[in-house]
C-alpha positions in Angstrom: 6.4 -9.3 -5.4 7.6 -7.4 -2.3 10.9 -5.7 -2.5 12.3 -6.7 1.0 15.5 -4.8 0.5 13.5 -1.6 -0.2 11.1 -2.2 2.7 14.1 -2.9 5.0 15.7 0.5 4.0 12.4 2.2 4.8 12.3 0.5 8.1 15.7 1.9 9.0 14.5 5.4 8.0 11.4 5.0 10.1 13.6 4.1 13.1 15.9 7.1 12.5 13.0 9.5 12.4 11.4 8.0 15.5 8.4 6.7 13.6 6.7 3.4 14.4 4.9 2.6 11.1 4.2 3.9 7.7 1.0 3.0 5.9 1.2 3.2 2.1 -2.0 3.3 0.1 -2.5 2.8 -3.7 0.2 5.0 -5.2 3.5 5.0 -7.1 5.0 4.5 -3.6 3.1 1.2 -3.2 4.2 0.1 -6.6 7.8 0.9 -5.8 7.8 -1.2 -2.5 5.5 -4.1 -3.7 4.8 -4.0 -7.4 1.2 -3.9 -6.6 -0.8 -1.8 -9.1 -4.1 -0.8 -7.3 -6.1 2.2 -8.2 -7.7 4.3 -5.4 -11.3 3.4 -4.8 -13.7 2.9 -2.0 -12.0 -0.4 -0.8 -9.2 -0.1 1.7 -5.9 -1.4 0.4 -2.5 -0.7 2.0 1.0 -1.9 2.9 2.0 -1.4 6.5 5.7 -1.2 7.2 6.9 -1.2 10.8 10.1 0.4 12.1 11.3 -2.9 13.6 11.3 -4.5 10.1 8.0 -6.3 9.9 5.4 -5.6 7.2 2.0 -6.8 6.0 -0.7 -5.7 3.6 -4.4 -5.5 3.9 -6.6 -5.9 0.7 -10.1 -7.1 0.1 -10.5 -10.7 -0.9 -11.7 -9.4 -4.2 -8.1 -8.5 -5.0 -6.2 -11.6 -3.7 -5.4 -12.8 -7.3 -3.7 -9.5 -8.1 -1.6 -9.6 -4.9 
């Protein structure tokens, strides 16, 4: 479950700081914004939050059921 309000607040902060995007990998931050509980390993997993308010995540197909 993505927390759209939290992601929206992050987007506002990114704009205020002049940043375009934030990439959040497996961490407590990722859990805060998405409730995804991934552990760091060799497979790339991340949530991308853009300053204009858009967001998406990239995960290997192996983890689709968890997302």
